[in-house]
N, C-alpha and C positions, 0 to 999 in steps of 0.2 A: 587082246592087250599084252604088249611089247615091256620088260624088264630090262633097260637097259644100264649100261656100267661103265664109267668112267673111272679108274684107278690114276689118282696120280701122286706125285710127289708130297704134298701135303696135305691134300680132298678126296675123297671119291665120294663120284657125281652117280646120284640114281637117279631113274628116270624113268616114270609111268607113262608110253607112249599109245594112245589109243584112237585107230583110224587117223592112225598120221599127224596127230595133235600130241603135243604132249601136255600131257595130264597133269602130271607135278611132278617138281623135281625132288630134292634133300641132299644133304650132305655132312658125310665124317667126319673124320678127321682119320686120313692113309698111317693106322700100327699092323708092322708087317708079327708084332709080337701076339698080335689075337688070335686064338685059334678059330679057326671054320665057323663051331657052336656060339660063338661068340660074335661076330660076325650072321652067322643067321639071326640068332636073335636079335641088335640089332634092326636087320632089314624090317622083322616081323613088327616090330617095334611102329617100324618108321610108318607102314603102311597099314597099319590098324590103327594109326593117329591119322590118313589118308580117309578112311575109312571102305578101302582100296583089301576084294577079296585076293589072296595069293592062288585059289582054285581057276581065277580069271587070267593067270597070266596062263600066255600063249608058247612064249616062246623067250629066250634072253641070251644076249650079246653082253661082249664086256670087252673091254680096249686098256692094254695096263703098262704105262712106261716103270710099272715094281715091278719085274718078273717075279721074286720071291716069293711077290702076294698072290698070285693067278691061278698056282693049286690049291691054294685056301678059298680061295673064293669060289673055284671050279664047287669044290666040295661043299662052300657052304650052300651057294645055287640047288644042290642036287639035291642035299637035306628040307632046303624052305619051299621048292618045287617036284623034287622028283624029275626035273628036267638037266637034260648035257646041254652048256653053255655054247654057243656061238663065241670061239676067242678069235680076235682079230689082230693074223700076224702073217705069217710065208702060209701061201694057200688059200691065205678064203680071196674070194674071191671080190673086187671090186669095183673095177668098170675107169680104176687109174693108170695115166699111165705117166709113170717117175723117169723123169730123167735125170737121174743121179748117178754118179760113180759107183755106188752100192746103194739100191732102189729100198735093198734090208735093215739100214741103215739109217732111215726113216718113221720116224715115231709112230705109232699107234696111232696119237690122238692128232701130230699133226697128216697122220691122214684121213682120219674121219671129214677135219676140218675141211680138206681140201675135198672130199667127196660129198662133201654136203653143199658147199660151194657153186659145183660145176655144173650140180642138179636145182637150184636156188637161183644164183644172181650170175651177171653179165658177164663175159672173160674180157678181156685180161683180169687178174682177178691179183691183190693184194690182202693175204689175210695174216691176222695178229690176235695168236693166243697169247691172254695177258696173262699168268697163272705164275707159278714157282719159277718160271722162266719167263722170259719173252719171247715166242716164237714165230717171223715173219716167215710167212709161202709166199711164192710168186708163181702164180698160174697164168699159162700164154693163150692166149686167143683160138686156141684148138685145144683147150683144155685138159694142156698138158702139162705134172707137175715139173717147174723147172729148177725147186732150190730154193736157197732163201738165206734167212737169218737167223744166231743165237746170239739173245741179250742175257744179262742178267736181272732179275724179274723184279720191279718198282719195291716188293717188300723185304727182298733180297738185297736191293742193295741198303733199302735205309735200316735195315737192322745191322751189315757190314757199318754205316756211318756212327751210328748209335756204339752200337757194341769196341769201337776203334777211337773215340773220340770221351772226349771225359767230362763234356755238359752238355750236349748231345742226348737230347730224347729221343725215347720211340714215341712216333705221332699217327695218327691215324689220313689217310688220303683225299683230305675234303679237298674242295677247290677251296685257295682263300680268294677274299673279298678286291685282291687287286693283285698284279705277280711283283711288281717293289712291296716285297715285306715291311714290316716297322718293329719286327719281334722274332724271336727265334725262330720259334713257331712256326710262323707265316711265314719268315725265312725258306725252311724246312720243309712245307706242302705245299709253296709258291715251288721249289723246284722241284720234288717229288711230282707236281701237277700238271703244271708249266713247263717243266723241263721235258718232262715223256710227248706231252703230244707235241712239243717241238717238232723230237725227235721222228715223231712216226710224220708229221708237216713233209719235214727234210727228207726223208727215207723214199717217202712217195717221190715227190723228184726227183731220184735220182734213181730208182726204179723205173717209172715212166720215162726220160732219159737212155737209159740200157737201153727198153722196150722200142722205145721208138713209140706210145699208143702209148695211151691214158688209160688207166686203170680202178676199176672198182675196190674201193676200201672195205675191205667189214672187218669187224672186232668183235672179239670175246675173251672168254676165260674172265677168275673173281676180280680179276684188276680194273676191267679196262672201263667199264663202263662213267667211272667219274674222268676219264685220263681224254676218250674220243668228244664229251658234253665242247670242251677246250682247241679241240684242235681248229685250224684253217678250214683244213681241206674238210668237205664232205665224206662223214667215216658213219658207216655202216652200223650198229651196235646188236647181236646177234648172241642172245645169252642160252641160247638153245641150239646152237651149232653143230656142236658137237655128236648131240643126242642124235639132232636129225640128220647126221651120217652114218650115228649106226643105225640107225632106220635103214639104211637106205641100201645098206649095208648087209643087214639082216634081210630083204627082202632079198637080193638079189642069190643071197646062198641058201636060201632058201622056197625057188620057186615053183 
């Protein structure tokens, strides 16, 4: 079994991968103040809840966009499994040709997403990771990473709207019945859900125009599922995309 950990700005996603299949996933709140022992205890509790024996974990890989937590997590994993994890970063073999001005600037989460896409889906491709930020990655037909966009995440946008106005509340990201809302809550939900879906549709059109060919559109991340269901374009929702990418990367570094 492989333990794959993705440290994001809001959540830490934990996945157990067995025979190339994601057997289970769990989420913890990202907290830079927690110690390695505290994280190790949380991992033990989560694994026990799923009846997974720590002794069955053969390897560990970590992706992080929160640098201060990398050392803490390495210590937690050492305490938990006795193993030294693979850390996705400079020097890690990925098989991805990154054509950015500075390839080192590409986030680990985007690297893992892109590696999964070039191994699982037809290219060219447009990859959306809808988490704290919404990142859009563009991969050409030769599986090169060309670049992309970074957009404020849906939840961040909604929180900013609520905190900056006196009469607009926090809302859940549920799909309203109609695009045209009849009350404040439905108007806000429609703006968040249908507005984000329209953004995806529009960006796909512009990216295809720039590339001169059709793209496969894949979406992942905590906010993606409710959005892609109302897109007019065909969008593949893959909730385990990043974990699958970490699995591919781990195998490439442990042949």
